[in-house]
C-alpha positions in Angstrom: -86.2 -80.4 -6.8 -82.7 -79.5 -5.7 -81.3 -82.2 -8.0 -83.3 -80.8 -11.0 -82.1 -77.3 -10.2 -78.5 -78.4 -10.1 -78.9 -80.3 -13.4 -80.4 -77.2 -15.0 -77.6 -75.0 -13.7 -75.0 -77.4 -15.0 -76.7 -77.5 -18.3 -76.8 -73.7 -18.5 -73.1 -73.5 -17.7 -72.3 -76.0 -20.4 -74.3 -74.1 -23.0 -72.5 -70.9 -21.9 -69.1 -72.5 -22.2 -69.9 -74.0 -25.6 -71.1 -70.6 -26.8 -67.9 -69.0 -25.6 -65.8 -71.7 -27.2 -67.7 -71.3 -30.5 -67.1 -67.5 -30.4 -63.4 -67.9 -29.7 -63.1 -70.3 -32.6 -64.4 -67.6 -35.0 -61.6 -65.1 -34.3 -58.8 -65.0 -36.8 -55.6 -63.0 -36.9 -55.1 -60.2 -39.4 -51.4 -60.1 -38.6 -49.1 -63.1 -38.8 -46.6 -61.8 -36.3 -43.7 -62.1 -38.8 -44.2 -59.7 -41.7 -46.7 -57.4 -43.3 -48.3 -60.0 -45.6 -52.0 -59.2 -46.2 -51.4 -55.4 -45.7 -50.8 -52.5 -48.1 -48.8 -49.4 -47.2 -49.7 -45.8 -48.4 -47.7 -42.9 -47.1 -48.6 -39.4 -48.3 -46.5 -38.1 -51.2 -45.1 -41.6 -51.7 -46.3 -44.3 -54.1 -48.3 -47.3 -53.0 -46.3 -49.8 -50.9 -43.2 -47.6 -50.6 -42.4 -48.1 -46.9 -40.5 -44.8 -46.5 -37.7 -45.0 -43.9 -39.1 -48.3 -42.7 -42.1 -46.5 -41.1 -44.0 -49.8 -40.6 -41.8 -52.6 -39.3 -42.4 -55.9 -37.6 -40.3 -56.8 -34.5 -41.0 -59.4 -31.9 -44.5 -60.1 -33.1 -45.4 -56.4 -33.0 -46.2 -53.9 -35.8 -44.2 -50.8 -34.9 -44.7 -47.4 -36.3 -41.3 -45.8 -36.1 -39.6 -42.5 -37.1 -36.0 -43.1 -36.0 -34.9 -43.2 -39.7 -36.6 -40.0 -40.7 -34.9 -36.7 -41.2 -38.1 -34.7 -41.1 -41.7 -35.7 -41.0 -42.8 -33.3 -43.8 -46.4 -34.3 -43.7 -45.8 -38.0 -44.4 -49.0 -39.2 -42.8 -49.3 -43.0 -43.4 -51.7 -45.9 -43.1 -51.3 -49.6 -43.2 -54.4 -51.1 -44.9 -55.9 -54.6 -44.9 -55.8 -55.9 -48.5 -59.5 -56.7 -48.4 -62.5 -54.7 -47.2 -64.9 -55.8 -44.4 -68.5 -54.9 -43.5 -69.8 -56.7 -40.4 -67.2 -57.8 -37.8 -65.6 -57.2 -34.4 -62.0 -56.0 -34.6 -59.8 -56.4 -31.5 -56.3 -55.2 -31.1 -53.8 -53.9 -28.5 -51.9 -50.6 -28.9 -49.2 -48.9 -27.0 -47.7 -45.4 -27.4 -43.9 -45.2 -27.1 -41.3 -42.5 -27.3 -41.9 -38.9 -28.6 -43.5 -37.7 -31.7 -41.1 -36.6 -34.5 -40.2 -33.0 -34.0 -41.9 -31.4 -37.0 -45.2 -33.4 -36.8 -48.2 -31.2 -36.0 -48.7 -30.5 -32.3 -52.1 -32.4 -32.3 -50.3 -35.5 -33.5 -48.5 -35.9 -30.2 -49.6 -39.2 -28.5 -52.3 -39.5 -31.2 -53.0 -42.4 -33.6 -55.9 -44.7 -34.4 -57.5 -47.4 -36.5 -59.7 -46.6 -39.5 -62.7 -48.6 -40.6 -64.9 -48.4 -43.7 -61.9 -46.8 -45.4 -61.6 -46.1 -49.1 -59.1 -48.4 -50.9 -55.5 -47.3 -50.8 -55.6 -47.8 -54.6 -58.0 -44.8 -54.8 -55.9 -42.5 -52.7 -54.3 -39.5 -54.4 -50.5 -39.3 -54.1 -50.4 -36.5 -51.6 -53.7 -37.4 -49.7 -52.9 -37.4 -46.0 -55.9 -39.4 -44.7 -58.3 -41.8 -46.3 -62.0 -41.1 -46.4 -63.0 -43.3 -43.4 -64.3 -43.6 -39.9 -61.5 -43.5 -37.2 -61.4 -44.9 -33.8 -58.9 -42.4 -32.4 -56.2 -43.5 -29.9 -54.8 -40.9 -27.4 -52.6 -41.1 -24.3 -52.0 -39.0 -21.3 -50.3 -35.8 -22.5 -52.1 -35.6 -25.8 -53.2 -32.2 -27.1 -55.9 -33.5 -29.4 -58.4 -34.5 -26.7 -59.1 -35.8 -23.2 -60.4 -39.3 -24.1 -59.2 -42.2 -26.1 -61.5 -44.1 -28.5 -63.1 -41.0 -29.9 -64.7 -41.1 -33.4 -63.0 -39.0 -36.0 -64.5 -38.4 -39.4 -62.1 -37.6 -42.3 -64.4 -37.0 -45.2 -67.4 -38.5 -43.4 -70.3 -37.9 -41.0 -72.2 -40.1 -38.6 -75.5 -40.1 -36.7 -76.2 -40.5 -33.0 -79.7 -41.0 -31.7 -81.1 -40.4 -35.2 -79.4 -37.0 -35.6 -76.7 -36.1 -38.1 -73.4 -35.2 -36.4 -71.0 -33.2 -38.5 -68.3 -32.6 -35.8 -64.9 -33.8 -36.8 -64.3 -35.4 -33.4 -67.0 -37.1 -31.3 -65.8 -37.7 -27.8 -66.0 -41.1 -26.1 -66.2 -41.7 -22.3 -62.9 -43.6 -22.1 -60.1 -42.3 -19.9 -56.6 -41.7 -21.3 -53.9 -44.3 -20.5 -50.2 -43.4 -19.9 -47.3 -43.9 -22.3 -45.9 -47.4 -22.6 -49.1 -49.1 -21.4 -50.8 -51.7 -23.6 -54.5 -50.9 -24.2 -57.1 -53.3 -25.6 -59.3 -51.6 -28.2 -62.4 -53.2 -29.8 -64.7 -51.9 -32.5 -67.9 -53.7 -33.4 -69.1 -52.8 -36.9 -72.6 -53.6 -38.2 -72.2 -52.3 -41.8 -74.1 -49.0 -42.2 -76.3 -49.7 -39.2 -74.1 -49.3 -36.1 -70.6 -49.0 -34.8 -69.5 -49.6 -31.1 -66.2 -48.6 -29.5 -64.9 -50.5 -26.5 -61.7 -50.0 -24.4 -60.5 -52.8 -22.2 -63.9 -54.5 -22.6 -66.0 -51.5 -21.7 -68.3 -49.7 -24.2 -67.3 -46.0 -24.5 -69.1 -44.8 -27.7 -71.8 -45.9 -30.0 -73.0 -44.3 -33.3 -75.0 -45.1 -36.4 -75.1 -44.5 -40.2 -71.5 -43.7 -41.1 -71.7 -41.8 -44.4 -69.7 -39.8 -46.9 -69.6 -36.0 -46.4 -70.7 -34.5 -49.7 -68.9 -31.3 -49.0 -65.5 -32.9 -48.6 -63.2 -32.9 -51.6 -61.9 -36.4 -51.2 -65.4 -37.7 -50.6 -66.7 -35.9 -53.7 -64.1 -37.7 -55.8 -65.4 -41.1 -54.5 -69.1 -40.1 -55.1 -68.2 -39.0 -58.6 -66.9 -42.5 -59.3 -70.2 -44.1 -58.1 -69.4 -44.8 -54.5 -72.5 -45.0 -52.3 -72.9 -42.2 -49.7 -73.9 -44.8 -47.1 -70.7 -46.4 -45.7 -71.5 -50.1 -45.2 -68.0 -51.6 -45.8 -64.4 -50.7 -46.4 -60.8 -51.4 -45.5 -59.3 -51.4 -42.0 -56.1 -49.3 -41.6 -53.6 -48.6 -38.8 -52.5 -45.0 -38.6 -49.0 -43.4 -38.6 -49.2 -39.7 -38.2 -45.8 -38.7 -36.5 -46.2 -40.5 -33.2 -44.4 -43.9 -32.5 -47.0 -46.5 -31.6 -47.0 -50.3 -31.5 -49.9 -52.7 -32.5 -50.2 -56.4 -31.6 -52.8 -59.2 -31.4 -54.9 -57.8 -34.3 -57.9 -60.1 -34.6 -61.2 -60.0 -36.4 -64.4 -62.0 -35.9 -67.2 -61.9 -38.6 -70.7 -61.0 -37.6 -73.9 -62.4 -39.1 -76.6 -60.0 -40.2 
């Protein structure tokens, strides 16, 4: 009996190891560590792919959002978009806030950034549009004025549901604590199309919501609806945010999910 139990335990361990190895093999990098190949830049009031003042740069295998070559910010909210849209996946990345926000950025932008999912295409953005219609996993650090948690959900031009109820708040708080400046944080967002989205920080679930959807009262969302976009958000681009606060991103990986 003991021998059988030992064999069963060994078998279970081997299955678990094989499953973990199979999962690891499914991860692929969205960032090659050398340049911004596979990504599209859109900065408000600048044409597509104009990387004003080298806002997005790659150094030492890290994507750095930087403002040291700016004179003034002047509302130049920017995003770095994946060239292709995604629907069902797990996105994992590390972020770190560095330095101070540029002086004339809004006060709420201090120690504030994020990653957008289900985003409209940068090709559909108006020249002066500050934020894409999307769902945001918001990143904040100790000292931020925009909230007391990281990994909140923010809804530019969108709504979501929690527990079957429509939530129209612009910011939905997570349960994650803030991390200090200059500390790497692992963020993970699990996306099941229109059905469900889960936020995790350092491997711990901190927020879960359902049914991301366009806000029919939002002007930018109205333009998308007028062109035939579905109200239910089941897919879209992934975008890294630049809103006046220096931040670094690395180890940006995606793993597809089956239905």
